[in-house]
N, C-alpha and C positions, 0 to 999 in steps of 0.2 A: 370719140376718143376714150380709151379704156384705161382704168387706173386699178391696180392691185394693191391692197393694203395687208400688212401683217404687223401684229402687235397685240399682246393680250396678257392674260394672267390676273392683272389688277385693273381697276378703273383708271389709274394713273396713266396706264399705257393705251387703254381703249378710248377714253374720252377725247384726247388730242387727235387720234385717228379719225374719229367721228367728225370732230370740228373741221378737220381738213377736208374730209371727204364731202361734207355737206357744202363747204365753200367752193370746192371744184365743181360740184354740180350746179351751183348758183352761177358760176363764171362760164360754164360750158353747158349749154342746154342739152347737148347730145351725149354727155359724159356718162359712161357705164362704169360702175364701181363693184369690185368684189373684195371680199376679205378672206384671209387665211388665219386660222386659230386652231386651238386644241379643244377637245370635248371637255376637258377638265377645267379650263379657265373661265372667268366671268364672261368672256366674249361669246361663249356658247349661247348665252341668253341675251346679252346686251346688243349684239349685232343684228340677229334676226328681228328683235324687237324694234330696232331703228330702221328696218325695212331693207336691209342689205343682205344679199346672199353670202353664205359663209362656207368655205371648204375647210376640211380638216386634215392636219398632219399629226403624226404621233411624236412628240418630243417633250423632254422635261428639263427643268433646271438643274445645274450641278449643285451638289451638296459641298459645304466648305471643307469636308474632310473626305479622305480616300475611303471608299467602301464598295461593297458589291453593287449598291444602287448607282454609284458613280461610273462603274464599268458598264452597267446596263444602259445608262444614259448616253454614254459615248457610243455604244453599239447602235443606238437609235439614230443617230445623226446622218450617216450615209443614206439610210432608207428615207429619212425625212427630206434630204436634199433631192433625191430621185423623185419623191412624190411632188415636191415643189416644182421641179422641172416640168413634170407633166402638166400640173395645173397651169403653169405659165404658158406652155406651148398650146394648150387647149384654149385659153382665154385670150392670149395674144395682147397683153397690156402694152400701152405706150409708155408707161413708167410704173415702177414698183416702189412703194413707200413703206418704211418700217417706223414704228413708234416705240420701240423698246420691249423688253421681255424676251425670253429665250425663243419664243415661237417665230420671231422675225429673223433669227440667225440663219436657218437653213434657207428660207425663202429669199432673203436679200443676197445671200451668197450665191444661190442658183441663179438669180436674175443677173448678178454681176458677171458671172461666168458666161451667160448667154448674151452679154454685151448690151443689155437693156439700161435705159436711164434709171439710176437708183439713188434714193435719198433716205437717210435715216435721221429721225428727229430724236434728240435726247433732252428730256425735260429737267433732269437734275444737274446740280453743280458738280457732282462727282459721277461720271458716267458709269453705267453698268458694264459688266464684262462683255456682254453681247455687242454693245456699241463700240467698245475698244477694239474688238476683233474685227467687226464689220467695217470700221473706219479705214481700214487698209484696202478694202476691196470696193466699197461703194463710191459713186461719183461725188457724193457730198454728204457732210454731216451738218444738220441744222441744230444748234444748241439753243436751249431755252433760257439758260443762265450763262453770261459771259464767262464766269469763272471756270466753267467746263472745258473751255478751249485748251487750257494748259495740260489737261490729262489725256489729250488725244494727239500726241506728237507724230504719229504715223498716218494721220488722216490726209487724204489727198486734196481735200478742200473743206474748210469750215466756215459757216456764216452764222452770225447771231440773228435769230428771228424772234426770240421770245417764245413763251408758251400759249397756246390758244386759250382764249377766255370765252366762256359762254356769252352770246350777245345780250341776253337779259341783264347781265351784271353791269353792262356798259351804258344802258339806257334808262336807268332808274335815277330820279332826282333825289338827292339826300334829304332835302327839306320835306318833300312829299312823302318820302319813305318814313321820316320821323312822325309826320302827322298821321299816317296810316297806322303806325304802331302805338300812337298815343304818347309819344315821348315828349316831355317838356324841356326846359332848359338844362336839366340835370345831365351830366354825362351818361351816355349809354354804352355799356360794355358788353360785347358779344363773346361768348366762350364756347369752344367746341374742340374735341379732341380727335375728331374722325367719325366716319359714319358708323364704325363698328365699336367705337368708344375706346377708352384707355383707363384702366383702373387706377393707377397711382396718380395720374394727371386729374381724374375726376375727384378723388378723395381730397387731394390738396385744394382744388377749386371749391369744393363743397365746404371745407373747413374755412376757407377764407370768406366765403360768402356768409357763413354763420357769424364770423367776427366782424364783418363790415356792415351787415344789414341794419343793425340798430342805429347807426349813424344816419341812415337815410340819404347818403350822398349820390348814390348812383341808381340808374335803371340797369338791371342785369338780365340777360337772356342767356341761358346755357342749354346746349344741346349735349346729352350725355352720350349718345351713340346707342346702338342696339346690343345684342347678346346679353341681356339682362343687367346692362349698365344703368338704366334708369332706375330700377328697383334697388340696386346697390347705393346709388346716390341718395335716394330717399331715406334708406336706411341710415346712411351716414348722418343725414339732418336729424334724424330721430335720436341717434346716439349722442348727438351734441345738444339735445334738448331744444331744437329749433323748430318752430312752427312756420312752415313755408306759407300756409294760408294767411297768416297775419302780416304778410309782406307783399302787397300787390305790385310793388315795383320790381319784384323778382320773379322771373319765369323759368321754370325748368321743364324741359321736354326731351323726349327720346331722340328726336330729330328735328332739325330747323328746316322746314320744307321751303320757306321763302327765304332762302339764303341770300338772294340778290337784294331783297328788300332790307333784311337785317344788317347785312354788311355795309350797305350804302348809308344806312341810318346811323351806324356805329361811330363813336368817337375814338374807341379803342378796341382792338380785337386781341384775344388771347387764344392761341391755338397751336397745333402741331406745325410742322414746316414742310409738308408735301409740296411738291412743285406746283401743282394746280392751285392750291390754296394761296401760295405766295404770288402766283401769277395774277390772281384775282385782287389780292390785297394791293399790289403795286399798280395794277391797271386803274384802280379807283383811288389810289393815294391814301391808304389807311395806315395809321401808326399801329404797331403790334408789339405784343410780347409773345415771343416764340419759344416753345418748349419741345425741341426735337425729340421724336421717338428714338430711344436707343435701341429698338428691336428690328430695325430695317437693315437691308442688306448694305454693307459697306458704310454704315453710319451716314448714308447720303442726306438725311434730313439735317444733320449737323452742319454739313457743307452748305446746304441750301440756306439755312437760317443765318449762318455767319456771313454769307454773301450779302443778304439784306441789311444785316447789322452793320457791316463795314461801309455800306452806302448811307447809313444814318436813319434807315426807316424802321428799325426794330431794335428791341432789346431781347437778348437771348438768355434764358435760364435753363441749365441742364436739369433733366428730370431728377437726378440724384440729390440736387440741391433745392428741389421744390418744396416749399413750405408755406403755410398761410402767411407767416411773418414776412417772408421774402416776396410773396405775391403782392402783399399790402404795401411794402415799401416801394416796389416798382410801379404799381398802379398810382400810388400818391405822387411819386416823383414825375410822372408823365402827365397824368390828368390834371394834377394840381398846378402844373406849370404850362399856362396857355401858349407861351412862346416855344416851349420845347415841343409840345404837342403839335403845333402848327408846323415847326420845323421838321419834325419826323414825317408828317403827312406830305410835305413838299418833297423831301428826300425820297420817300417811298414812290411818288408819283413819277420822279425822274427816272426811276428804274423800271417803271412799268411800260409794257408794250401792249397797246390796245389793238393793234392790226396784225397780230402774230399769224393768224390763219392766212390772211392776204400775202404776208411776205413768204410763208412757206409755199403757198400755191405758186407764186411768182417764180420761186426757185425751181419748182417741179417743171413748170412750163418752159423755162429757160433751158433745162436739161434736155427736155424733149426737142426743142428747137435745135440745139447744139448737136444732136445726135442724128438728125435727119438730113 
């Protein structure tokens, strides 16, 4: 059985595709999987590193304003569709799966026109333009956040599957994780603004840590992200006259490599609101303070965060309102109230989907069965 995947540009599109592909191979010992992507996207490195063959098409995302680049992008689409058709006819997949990003547009459109089983997975609460367009042509749209359904009125079929979560996140015992990290009974707060960092988010968090540290109330782990963000945070501590070395309960690093351990050990998480992050938070039932990035397409992180907040699992603070004082008030009101902390954890867990990859694979196999 053969499966063709398309999705890329960012890790938020690539990682769900890899999770689904890996699960399909576990379920079907004879499964053959290929990917389609672009040479410019992260998939060019991540997909081959994961052991899957990758074919390339040339396509770019649309700018939000009319320009020469927009005209050039539109001119690429017919050629991208023709190349996609050639890849499909050569590989002869039993199903074609997209996980978002502009690269999956031509591939899924071509597959739909060739009458192959097609499924698009949308991870965000506010679907991207590619998913909105494809929803009219593909057999099924699988949504990672239920709130996304109302933005796809022309979809032929929609099913809620949740977003795939890395298996290691689901197998860590929280008590064992705390012992491994040397966390005692004090609340443990994990902070991260994304793998590449977030300047204003990091500055506000550093200011709050400086103001809260002397009270000795919390264990804190902060991941600053890359692109010189670690150095900027350390400089911010120095500007505040804060000696990080004098506070062993506070750890600041460029990247949190054992995120599965850290998140399972945490009492509270403070983070951005990417779909993958929220899928993991809700899958393990962790209360959160969410600060959506205002710099993402269609402000989709705001939609993601509000969906979790409306379910009772998170408190949302807009980045424009983010200050040390506001963070302190939010953390104190949640961690200082054990009943509220527990209630938020329970609400988060109710929204979580721990078997998303299985659900999506089940839908793919049903589509194949219905078309044979």
